[in-house]
C-alpha positions in Angstrom: 0.0 0.0 0.0 1.5 3.3 -1.1 1.8 6.0 1.6 0.4 9.3 0.7 3.1 11.9 0.3 2.5 14.9 2.5 3.7 18.4 1.6 6.7 19.7 3.5 5.3 22.6 5.4 8.8 23.8 6.2 9.8 24.2 2.5 8.6 27.4 0.8 6.5 27.1 -2.3 7.9 28.2 -5.6 6.2 31.6 -5.6 7.4 32.3 -2.1 11.0 31.5 -3.2 10.8 33.9 -6.1 9.5 36.7 -3.8 12.3 36.1 -1.3 14.9 36.3 -4.1 13.3 39.5 -5.4 13.3 41.1 -2.0 16.9 40.1 -1.4 18.0 41.6 -4.8 16.2 44.9 -4.0 17.9 45.1 -0.6 21.3 44.5 -2.2 20.7 47.2 -4.9 19.5 49.7 -2.2 22.6 49.1 -0.1 24.9 49.5 -3.2 23.1 52.8 -4.0 23.6 54.0 -0.4 27.2 53.1 -0.5 27.7 54.9 -3.8 25.9 58.0 -2.6 28.0 58.1 0.6 31.1 57.6 -1.5 30.1 60.4 -3.9 29.4 62.8 -1.0 32.7 62.0 0.6 34.5 62.6 -2.7 32.7 65.9 -3.2 33.5 66.9 0.4 37.1 66.1 -0.1 37.2 68.0 -3.3 35.6 71.0 -1.7 38.0 70.9 1.2 40.9 70.7 -1.3 39.5 73.5 -3.4 38.9 75.7 -0.3 42.4 75.1 0.9 43.8 75.9 -2.5 41.8 79.1 -2.9 42.5 80.4 0.6 46.1 79.5 0.7 47.1 80.3 -2.9 49.1 83.4 -3.4 47.2 84.0 -6.6 44.2 85.2 -4.6 46.0 87.5 -2.2 45.0 91.2 -2.2 47.4 93.2 -4.2 45.3 96.4 -5.0 42.5 98.3 -3.2 40.7 100.9 -5.3 38.6 103.5 -3.5 36.3 106.0 -5.3 34.1 108.7 -3.8 36.4 109.5 -0.9 36.8 113.3 -0.4 36.3 114.0 3.3 37.3 110.6 4.4 40.9 109.8 3.4 41.8 106.4 1.7 44.1 105.6 4.7 41.2 106.2 7.1 39.0 103.8 5.1 41.6 101.1 4.8 42.5 101.3 8.5 38.8 101.4 9.6 38.0 98.3 7.4 41.1 96.5 8.7 42.2 95.7 5.1 45.8 94.6 4.5 47.7 94.0 1.3 48.4 90.2 1.1 45.2 89.1 2.8 43.3 86.4 1.0 40.5 87.9 -1.0 38.1 85.1 -0.2 38.6 85.1 3.5 37.3 88.7 3.7 33.7 89.1 4.8 32.5 91.9 2.6 29.5 92.6 4.8 31.8 93.1 7.8 34.1 95.3 5.7 31.1 97.4 4.6 29.8 97.8 8.1 33.2 99.0 9.3 33.5 101.6 6.5 30.0 103.1 7.0 30.9 103.7 10.7 33.0 106.6 9.5 31.0 109.8 10.2 31.6 111.2 6.7 30.5 108.0 4.9 26.8 107.8 4.0 26.9 104.4 2.2 29.5 102.0 0.8 29.8 99.2 -1.7 32.6 96.6 -1.5 33.3 94.2 -4.4 36.0 91.6 -5.2 37.9 92.3 -8.4 39.3 88.8 -9.1 41.9 87.5 -8.8 43.5 90.0 -6.4 41.7 93.3 -6.2 39.1 95.1 -4.1 36.9 97.9 -5.3 35.3 100.2 -2.7 32.8 102.8 -3.8 31.8 105.5 -1.3 28.9 108.0 -1.1 29.8 110.7 1.4 27.6 112.9 3.5 26.6 116.3 2.0 26.7 118.9 4.8 23.8 121.4 4.7 24.3 123.5 7.9 26.0 123.7 11.3 23.6 123.5 14.2 24.5 125.1 17.5 22.9 123.6 20.6 23.4 125.1 24.1 25.8 123.1 26.2 26.6 120.7 23.4 29.1 120.6 20.6 28.1 122.0 17.2 26.6 119.4 14.9 26.7 119.0 11.2 23.4 118.0 9.4 23.2 116.6 5.9 20.8 117.5 3.1 18.1 115.4 4.7 18.4 117.3 8.0 19.9 114.3 9.8 22.8 115.0 12.2 25.9 112.9 11.3 28.9 114.3 13.2 30.2 116.9 15.6 31.5 119.9 13.8 35.2 120.6 14.2 36.2 123.7 12.3 39.9 122.8 12.5 39.5 119.4 10.8 36.3 119.7 8.8 37.3 123.0 7.2 33.8 123.7 5.7 33.2 127.2 4.5 29.9 128.9 3.6 27.6 126.8 5.6 24.8 128.6 7.4 24.8 128.4 11.2 21.5 127.4 12.8 20.3 127.9 16.4 17.0 127.4 18.2 16.5 123.6 17.4 16.2 120.8 20.0 17.5 117.3 19.5 14.9 114.5 20.0 15.8 110.9 20.9 14.0 108.3 18.8 15.0 104.6 18.2 18.4 105.0 19.9 19.3 108.0 17.8 19.0 111.8 18.0 17.1 113.7 15.4 15.6 117.1 14.7 11.9 117.3 14.1 8.8 119.5 14.5 7.3 122.5 12.7 10.2 124.8 13.3 12.7 122.3 11.9 10.4 121.6 8.9 10.3 125.3 8.1 14.1 125.6 8.4 14.6 122.7 6.0 12.3 124.3 3.5 14.3 127.5 3.7 17.7 125.7 3.4 16.5 123.8 0.4 15.7 127.0 -1.5 18.7 126.9 -3.9 18.3 130.6 -4.8 19.1 131.6 -1.2 21.0 128.8 0.4 24.4 130.1 -0.6 23.6 133.6 0.8 22.7 132.7 4.3 25.0 133.5 7.2 22.8 132.4 10.1 19.3 131.1 10.8 17.8 131.7 14.3 14.7 129.7 15.1 12.0 130.5 17.6 9.0 128.2 18.3 6.7 131.1 18.5 7.9 133.6 15.9 9.6 131.3 13.4 12.8 132.0 11.5 15.0 135.0 11.4 17.9 134.9 8.9 21.0 136.9 8.5 21.9 137.3 4.9 24.8 138.8 3.0 24.2 142.5 2.3 22.9 141.9 -1.2 19.7 144.0 -0.8 21.5 147.3 -0.4 22.9 148.6 -3.7 25.8 150.3 -2.0 26.2 148.4 1.4 28.5 149.9 4.0 32.0 148.5 4.0 31.8 147.2 7.5 28.4 145.5 7.0 28.2 141.8 7.6 24.6 141.6 6.3 21.4 142.2 8.1 18.5 140.2 9.7 15.2 139.4 8.0 12.3 137.9 10.0 10.5 135.4 7.9 8.2 133.5 10.2 7.3 129.9 9.3 6.3 129.9 5.6 5.9 131.7 2.3 9.6 132.3 2.1 10.0 132.9 -1.6 7.3 135.6 -1.7 8.7 137.3 1.4 12.2 137.4 -0.1 10.7 138.8 -3.3 9.0 141.5 -1.1 12.4 142.2 0.4 13.8 142.9 -3.0 10.9 145.3 -3.7 11.6 147.1 -0.5 15.3 147.4 -1.3 14.5 149.0 -4.7 12.1 151.4 -3.0 14.7 152.5 -0.4 17.4 152.8 -3.1 15.2 155.1 -5.2 13.7 157.3 -2.6 16.4 157.3 0.2 19.7 156.8 -1.7 21.7 157.9 1.4 20.4 155.2 3.6 21.0 151.4 3.9 18.8 148.7 5.3 19.9 147.2 8.6 16.9 144.9 9.4 13.5 143.7 8.0 10.5 142.2 9.6 8.5 140.2 7.1 6.6 137.9 9.4 3.4 139.4 7.9 4.1 140.0 4.3 1.2 142.5 4.1 2.8 144.6 6.8 6.5 144.8 6.5 8.8 146.8 8.8 12.4 147.9 8.1 15.3 149.6 9.8 17.6 151.9 7.9 20.8 153.7 8.8 22.6 156.7 7.2 26.1 155.9 6.0 27.5 159.0 7.7 25.7 158.4 11.0 26.2 154.8 12.1 24.5 155.3 15.5 21.4 156.9 14.1 18.5 154.5 13.3 14.9 155.0 12.4 12.0 152.7 12.0 9.8 153.1 9.0 6.7 151.1 7.9 6.3 150.3 4.3 
């Protein structure tokens, strides 16, 4: 009697064997790919390290020239020393943002641009502050303001050597966001006056008052024949309408010249353009003054 052959439950079927072989092949391929990726990354890293060492240590990329443009008030030596730049330093080891920040810390530098000029040069382009006026503040050093009205440095007449700037008084500094600024109606009026190109080069002094506005001392251009010792005279202008008031001053000057040729103007009050007041003086009697309404 033949015995019935039983299936070996411990031997996988044909389909199961194929699946196991497929899974095994996939696992081997995956491991090989991982090994290849790791090897590639390692090679790239080694190549990067080699390239970095070559670039940073090669004499080919050492700074040999520093070109600075736009420097007038700030000397090239000051800029180089402030930026801590040295001939022979590796051009790629320099942090250009740090160099720029150091340069703009110079009080005369408004902005700066720093570029590499490969293989061994640096190009620094500066934009300097444009001074507009000197501001006098009680118990503080005189301050220079730029064309936007922002204070940017203490004024030192010995080192700054700026001629022809008007001198301002009557303003107060205001602290805002960790910096000191000028602001308010009086300051705004002063900026309008300073930005009038037709007059800005003729101003000697501007005195501000929060109640009465601006009084300016101008060169003695309104008198056809000013006295030799005259340093100009004061005009009260208030807070606004400056151009019309200055045109009114010219009209008054022509009137005095025509009708009182022996007199010169010593002061004008044009706070109210419809009711102007002037002071005049005889050339041969310096201590005699009169007031006349026009």
